[in-house]
Structure formats: C-alpha cells, structure tokens
C-alpha positions as CSV (number, residue, x, y, z in Angstrom):
1,M,0.1,0.2,0.2
2,Q,1.5,3.3,-1.0
3,T,0.9,5.8,1.8
4,D,3.6,8.1,0.8
5,T,1.7,9.7,-2.0
6,T,0.8,13.5,-1.4
7,P,-2.8,14.7,-1.8
8,G,-1.1,16.4,-5.0
9,E,0.1,13.8,-6.2
10,L,-3.2,11.8,-5.5
11,T,-5.4,14.2,-7.3
12,D,-2.9,14.3,-10.3
13,R,-3.1,10.4,-10.6
14,V,-7.2,10.8,-10.5
15,R,-7.6,13.2,-12.9
16,A,-5.0,11.3,-15.3
17,I,-6.9,7.8,-14.9
18,W,-10.7,10.0,-15.2
19,A,-8.7,11.4,-18.6
20,E,-8.2,8.0,-20.0
21,V,-11.2,6.1,-18.9
22,L,-13.2,9.0,-20.7
23,G,-11.2,9.6,-23.6
24,R,-11.2,13.5,-22.6
25,S,-8.9,15.7,-20.0
26,D,-11.6,19.0,-20.5
27,F,-13.6,18.5,-17.2
28,S,-12.4,20.5,-13.7
29,D,-11.5,18.3,-10.8
30,S,-15.2,19.7,-9.3
31,E,-17.2,18.2,-12.3
32,S,-18.8,14.8,-11.4
33,F,-17.7,11.9,-12.9
34,F,-21.0,11.0,-14.0
35,E,-21.7,14.4,-15.7
36,T,-18.5,14.3,-17.6
37,G,-19.7,11.1,-19.4
38,G,-19.1,8.5,-17.0
39,H,-21.0,5.4,-16.3
40,S,-20.8,2.4,-14.0
41,L,-18.9,0.4,-16.6
42,L,-15.9,3.1,-16.9
43,A,-16.2,3.4,-12.7
44,S,-15.3,0.2,-12.5
45,K,-12.4,0.6,-14.6
46,V,-11.8,3.9,-13.0
47,M,-11.4,2.1,-9.5
48,A,-9.5,-0.9,-10.6
49,R,-7.0,1.6,-12.4
50,L,-7.0,3.6,-9.3
51,G,-6.5,0.6,-6.9
52,R,-3.3,-0.4,-9.0
53,A,-1.8,2.6,-8.7
54,V,-2.3,2.9,-4.9
55,G,-1.3,-0.4,-4.6
56,T,-4.8,-1.5,-2.4
57,R,-8.2,-2.9,-3.5
58,L,-10.6,-0.1,-3.5
59,S,-14.8,-0.1,-2.8
60,M,-16.4,0.7,-6.1
61,Q,-19.0,2.6,-3.4
62,L,-16.4,5.3,-3.4
63,I,-16.9,7.1,-6.6
64,F,-20.5,7.1,-6.3
65,D,-19.8,8.3,-2.5
66,H,-17.0,10.7,-4.0
67,R,-18.1,11.5,-7.5
68,T,-15.0,14.7,-8.3
69,V,-11.5,14.5,-8.5
70,E,-11.1,16.5,-5.5
71,Q,-13.6,14.2,-3.4
72,L,-12.4,11.2,-4.6
73,A,-8.8,11.9,-4.4
74,A,-9.5,12.8,-0.5
75,A,-11.2,9.6,0.2
76,V,-8.6,7.5,-1.3
77,Q,-5.8,9.5,0.8
78,A,-8.0,8.6,4.1
79,Q,-8.3,5.5,3.4
80,L,-4.8,4.8,3.0
81,A,-4.4,7.1,5.4
82,A,-6.8,4.5,7.7
83,G,-5.0,1.8,6.3
84,A,-1.5,2.5,7.2
85,A,-2.7,3.5,10.7
86,A,-4.5,-0.3,10.8
87,A,-1.1,-2.0,9.6
88,A,1.7,0.2,12.0
89,P,2.6,-2.2,14.8
90,E,1.3,-1.3,18.5
91,T,3.8,0.0,20.7
92,T,2.9,-0.4,24.6
93,T,5.3,1.4,27.6
94,A,6.4,0.0,30.5
C-alpha cells in the first residue's frame, strides 16, 4: 500500500485515470464523473486502475459517494491513511 503519496500527487493520478478512461481531459476537478460522460462500467475501470496505482483494493462505492476528482482523491487518501494506521505495529510502554 502506498502511503507516501501526497494529496496533490493523488489528485493528479485520479485526474489522469479519469482522462484515460473517459477519453477526454476537458473536465474540472470539481465536476461529477457521471456528468462528464462516465457510467458504471467506466467507474469500475477507474477504480481498478486507481487501486493498482495506489497498491490497494478500493471499493466501487467510493466513486459513487465521491463523484469528483477532488472528493475521490481525498477519500482514497483517507483510506490509505487509515490502512497505514491499522497496519502500524502497536507500541506499549512499560
């Protein structure tokens, strides 16, 4: 799992994946995926490619709940951070 990805880098990755899947790049980071020509089959491609890019499996529900580049990047960043926190070894004090 890539936890060293910055929010800006992740936003750039999401935008690039959307552009590749949609076959166009003339959308803003605040436009809905589904209003820019996306549909459920393309959404599954986006999530599969994004999951490979960040090194973890991502739920399809993320793109339905977070429909813009900005929102999706933030949601994936939060998931990566939560996964890193869960994977961190527990420390105890004596």
